[in-house]
C-alpha positions in Angstrom: 170.7 73.2 111.6 169.0 73.8 114.9 168.9 71.0 117.5 165.7 69.0 117.7 164.7 68.6 121.3 162.6 65.5 121.9 159.4 66.0 123.7 159.4 65.1 127.3 157.4 62.0 128.1 154.0 62.8 129.4 153.7 59.9 131.8 151.5 56.9 132.2 148.1 57.2 130.5 144.7 56.4 132.1 144.4 53.7 129.4 147.2 51.9 131.2 144.7 51.3 134.1 141.4 49.5 134.6 138.6 50.5 137.0 137.4 47.9 139.4 135.2 47.8 142.5 133.8 45.8 145.3 130.1 46.3 145.8 127.6 45.4 148.6 125.0 46.7 150.9 125.4 48.8 154.1 123.6 51.3 156.3 126.1 54.1 155.6 127.8 54.0 152.2 130.1 57.0 152.5 132.8 56.2 155.0 136.6 57.0 155.2 139.5 55.6 157.1 142.9 57.0 157.7 144.3 53.4 158.0 146.1 53.3 154.6 147.8 50.0 155.6 144.4 48.3 155.9 143.4 49.7 152.5 146.6 48.2 151.1 145.7 44.8 152.7 142.2 45.0 151.2 143.7 45.8 147.8 146.0 42.8 148.0 143.2 40.5 149.1 140.9 41.5 146.2 143.3 42.6 143.5 146.4 40.5 144.3 149.8 40.9 142.8 149.0 43.8 140.5 150.3 47.4 140.7 147.7 50.1 141.2 145.9 52.5 143.4 143.5 51.9 146.3 141.0 54.7 147.0 140.7 55.5 150.7 136.9 55.7 150.9 133.7 53.8 150.2 130.9 55.5 148.3 127.3 55.3 147.3 127.1 54.7 143.5 125.6 58.1 143.0 128.8 59.6 144.6 131.1 58.0 142.0 130.7 60.6 139.3 130.7 64.3 140.1 128.5 66.9 138.4 131.3 67.6 136.0 131.2 64.0 134.8 134.5 63.1 136.5 134.7 59.7 138.1 136.4 58.7 141.3 138.7 56.5 139.3 139.7 59.3 137.0 140.3 61.5 140.0 142.5 58.8 141.6 144.5 58.7 138.3 144.8 62.5 138.3 146.1 62.5 141.8 148.7 59.9 140.9 149.6 61.9 137.7 150.2 65.0 139.7 153.0 63.4 141.7 156.4 64.6 140.6 157.7 61.1 140.9 154.9 59.5 138.9 157.3 57.8 136.5 159.1 56.1 139.4 155.7 55.1 140.9 154.5 53.7 137.6 157.8 51.7 137.3 157.2 50.3 140.8 153.6 49.4 139.8 154.9 47.6 136.7 158.0 45.9 137.9 157.4 45.4 141.6 153.6 45.3 141.5 153.5 48.1 144.0 150.3 49.5 145.3 149.5 53.0 146.5 146.6 54.6 148.2 145.0 58.0 147.3 142.5 60.0 149.4 139.7 61.4 147.2 138.5 65.0 147.4 135.7 65.7 149.9 133.6 66.9 147.0 132.8 63.3 146.2 130.7 63.2 149.4 127.9 64.9 147.5 125.3 62.9 145.7 124.8 63.3 142.0 122.0 61.3 140.4 122.8 59.7 137.1 120.2 59.6 134.4 119.6 56.0 135.7 117.9 56.6 139.0 116.8 53.1 139.9 118.9 53.0 143.0 116.9 55.8 144.6 114.5 54.8 147.4 111.7 56.5 145.5 112.0 54.0 142.7 113.1 51.0 144.9 112.2 51.5 148.6 114.3 48.5 149.5 117.4 50.6 148.9 116.6 52.8 151.9 117.1 49.8 154.1 119.9 48.1 152.2 122.0 50.9 150.9 124.4 50.2 148.0 128.1 50.9 148.5 131.2 50.7 146.4 134.9 50.4 147.2 137.0 51.4 144.1 140.4 50.2 142.8 142.4 51.6 139.9 144.6 48.8 138.7 147.4 48.8 136.2 146.5 46.5 133.3 148.2 43.2 133.4 147.6 39.8 131.7 147.5 37.9 135.0 144.3 37.1 136.7 143.1 39.3 139.6 143.0 37.6 143.0 139.1 37.8 143.0 138.9 36.1 139.6 141.4 33.5 140.5 139.5 32.6 143.6 136.2 32.4 141.7 137.9 30.1 139.1 139.4 27.9 141.7 136.1 27.4 143.5 134.4 26.5 140.2 131.0 27.3 141.5 131.4 25.5 144.8 130.1 27.8 147.5 131.7 25.8 150.2 135.1 26.2 148.6 134.5 29.9 148.0 133.1 30.7 151.4 136.4 31.2 153.3 137.6 33.7 150.8 134.4 35.7 150.8 134.4 35.6 154.6 138.0 37.0 154.5 136.9 39.8 152.2 133.9 40.7 154.4 136.2 40.8 157.4 138.8 42.9 155.6 136.3 45.7 154.8 135.2 46.2 158.4 137.7 48.9 159.1 135.9 51.1 156.6 132.5 49.4 156.2 131.7 47.8 159.6 128.7 45.5 160.2 126.0 45.3 159.0 127.8 45.9 155.7 128.4 42.9 153.5 130.0 42.3 150.1 128.0 41.1 147.1 130.6 40.9 144.5 133.3 42.5 142.3 133.1 44.2 138.9 134.8 46.4 136.4 133.4 49.9 135.9 132.8 51.0 132.3 132.3 54.8 132.1 130.5 54.3 128.7 128.0 52.0 130.3 127.7 53.0 134.0 124.2 51.4 134.2 126.0 48.0 134.3 127.0 48.8 137.9 123.4 49.6 138.8 122.2 46.4 137.2 124.4 44.4 139.7 122.5 45.8 142.6 119.1 45.4 140.9 119.9 41.7 140.2 120.1 41.2 144.0 117.0 43.2 144.9 114.6 40.2 145.0 116.7 38.4 147.6 116.2 41.3 149.9 112.4 41.5 149.7 
């Protein structure tokens, strides 16, 4: 009887991760920083004690998905998966809640309009003055609450209690999104329903007019 060789493990799956983002307005949405330490600090402030990947750039929403339909989050996962020590990295994410930072390809600097074009200045001129930006995070799924969600729950709708945390987040993004950029909120990206991200900006449109 011939020996049966077990298949080698293929590694952590994309389904082990969730796609999150900070969103806000700026005058220049596509910015990078080589300060990976500051990206790590921002990840800890927003995501908390959860393993995962920070993405070393901010983007306009129409830069998040390239013409091939590949998202920034999937690309971050692919970069992680390409590492020869990905099993060790994933173990660190799982057991030690380790975080890593990846640098996205420069090709994501190009704009690619979705079928939903409501963030264009042609459809909504206000978005030429207040330009949407996104800072992505790819987070290993975990039953514990994310730091952002925990802070929102603790504040229980009290803006005064929440204000110090939001100020800290706005301060923490300045190394990659300096003033006049400001954060509006935090969300989870659903590739099956990307228009939900656009709706978050549209829901804030009237306060800018």
